[in-house]
C-alpha positions as CSV (number, residue, x, y, z in Angstrom):
1,M,71.0,98.8,90.3
2,N,71.0,100.4,93.7
3,F,73.2,98.8,96.4
4,T,73.4,99.3,100.1
5,R,75.7,101.8,101.8
6,N,77.9,98.8,103.2
7,V,78.2,97.3,99.5
8,E,79.2,100.6,98.2
9,D,81.6,101.1,100.9
10,Y,83.4,98.1,100.3
11,L,83.4,98.7,96.8
12,E,85.1,102.0,97.3
13,A,87.6,100.5,99.8
14,I,88.6,97.8,97.4
15,Y,89.0,100.2,94.5
16,N,91.0,102.5,96.5
17,I,93.2,99.7,97.5
18,T,93.4,97.9,94.1
19,Q,94.6,101.4,92.7
20,T,97.9,101.2,94.4
21,Q,98.9,97.7,94.0
22,G,96.3,95.9,91.6
23,F,94.7,93.7,94.4
24,A,93.4,93.9,97.6
25,Q,93.9,91.5,100.8
26,T,91.1,90.9,103.6
27,K,93.2,92.6,106.3
28,E,93.7,95.7,104.2
29,I,90.1,96.0,103.6
30,A,89.3,95.5,107.3
31,N,91.7,98.2,108.3
32,N,90.5,100.7,105.8
33,L,86.8,100.2,106.8
34,R,87.6,99.7,110.7
35,V,85.8,96.3,110.5
36,T,87.0,92.5,111.6
37,P,88.4,90.4,109.0
38,P,85.4,87.9,109.3
39,S,83.0,90.9,108.3
40,V,85.2,91.4,105.5
41,S,85.1,87.7,104.6
42,G,81.4,87.6,104.6
43,M,80.8,90.7,102.4
44,L,83.3,89.6,100.0
45,K,81.1,86.1,99.5
46,K,78.2,88.6,98.9
47,L,80.0,90.7,96.3
48,K,81.2,87.7,94.7
49,R,77.7,86.6,94.3
50,L,76.8,89.9,92.9
51,G,79.4,89.5,90.2
52,L,81.2,92.5,91.5
53,I,84.6,91.0,92.5
54,N,87.0,88.0,91.7
55,Y,87.4,86.3,95.3
56,Q,88.5,82.9,96.6
57,K,89.3,82.3,100.0
58,Y,93.0,83.2,100.9
59,S,93.5,84.9,97.9
60,P,93.9,88.5,96.8
61,V,90.6,90.4,95.8
62,T,90.1,92.2,92.3
63,L,87.0,93.8,91.0
64,T,85.2,92.7,88.2
65,P,84.4,95.0,85.3
66,K,81.0,95.7,86.6
67,G,82.4,96.1,90.0
68,E,85.0,98.5,89.0
69,Q,82.5,100.5,87.0
70,I,80.3,101.0,89.9
71,A,83.2,101.7,92.3
72,K,84.6,104.6,90.0
73,K,81.2,106.2,89.8
74,I,81.2,106.0,94.0
75,Q,84.8,107.5,93.6
76,E,83.7,110.1,91.5
77,E,80.8,111.0,93.8
78,H,82.6,111.2,97.0
79,T,85.2,113.2,95.2
80,T,82.6,115.9,94.1
81,I,81.2,116.0,97.4
82,K,84.7,116.1,99.0
83,C,85.7,119.1,96.7
84,L,82.5,120.8,97.2
85,L,82.9,120.7,101.0
86,E,86.5,122.0,100.7
87,L,85.3,124.9,98.6
88,L,83.2,125.6,101.6
89,S,86.3,125.7,103.7
90,V,85.7,122.4,105.6
91,P,88.9,120.7,106.4
92,K,90.1,118.3,104.3
93,N,89.7,115.4,106.6
94,I,86.3,116.2,107.7
95,A,85.6,116.8,104.2
96,D,86.6,113.6,103.4
97,Q,84.6,111.9,106.1
98,D,81.5,113.7,105.5
99,A,81.7,113.0,101.6
100,C,81.5,109.1,102.8
101,T,78.5,109.9,104.6
102,I,76.8,112.4,102.1
103,E,77.3,110.3,99.0
104,H,75.1,107.5,99.8
105,N,72.2,109.6,100.7
106,L,71.8,112.2,97.8
107,H,69.9,111.6,94.6
108,K,72.0,110.9,91.6
109,T,70.3,114.1,90.0
110,T,71.9,116.2,93.0
111,I,75.2,114.6,92.6
112,N,75.3,115.5,89.0
113,Q,74.3,119.0,89.7
114,L,77.2,119.5,92.5
115,R,79.7,117.7,89.9
116,K,78.7,120.5,87.4
117,F,79.0,123.1,89.9
118,V,82.4,121.9,91.3
119,T,83.5,121.6,87.6
120,F,82.3,125.4,86.9
121,I,84.3,126.7,89.9
122,H,87.4,124.7,88.8
123,S,87.4,126.0,85.4
124,F,87.9,129.6,86.2
125,P,91.6,130.7,85.5
126,S,91.7,132.3,89.0
127,K,89.5,131.8,92.1
128,P,86.2,133.6,91.6
129,K,86.1,136.7,93.8
130,W,82.8,135.6,95.6
131,L,84.7,132.5,96.5
132,E,87.6,134.3,97.9
133,C,85.3,136.8,99.8
134,F,83.4,133.6,101.1
135,Q,86.5,132.1,102.2
136,K,87.9,135.1,103.9
137,F,84.5,135.3,105.7
138,C,85.0,131.9,107.0
139,K,88.3,132.8,108.3
140,D,87.7,136.1,109.9
141,E,84.1,135.0,110.9
142,K,83.1,138.6,110.8
143,S,79.8,139.7,108.8
144,I,80.2,141.3,105.3
145,D,78.7,144.6,104.4
146,F,77.4,143.4,101.1
147,N,77.0,147.2,100.1
148,S,80.3,147.9,100.6
149,C,82.0,144.3,99.6
150,S,84.0,144.5,96.7
151,C,84.0,140.8,96.1
152,I,80.4,140.9,95.2
153,S,78.9,142.6,92.2
154,P,75.4,144.4,92.7
């Protein structure tokens, strides 16, 4: 089932909050998403109707098994994209913000391929030479002479 970006953002926020304390409060969700508590209350009612959260007014919120499964998947997609952006030398805070935007707009097949790529890069015992070369290029902002670059094999 496909959910709106808004639903996914709420599930991800609730998941992140519950990972540290086991439950989430309306105010914490509002602060996390930079929305008002009344907006959160409206969405919590919707998420409850969808069977994604356990919620009663003025009580802590937890994810149902179905909600947790979806939230974990969203979090994995976010982490994959964030890791890829960090490999590309995007600063961590910007990578995190951009991952929030990108994760809702990519096809699941694309995200799966990105996950494979990130996993592949991280499976090397040391940073691949071409990645070191790229990161150096990003810092120096100089062009690389590919004919003489020892980082890249012909």
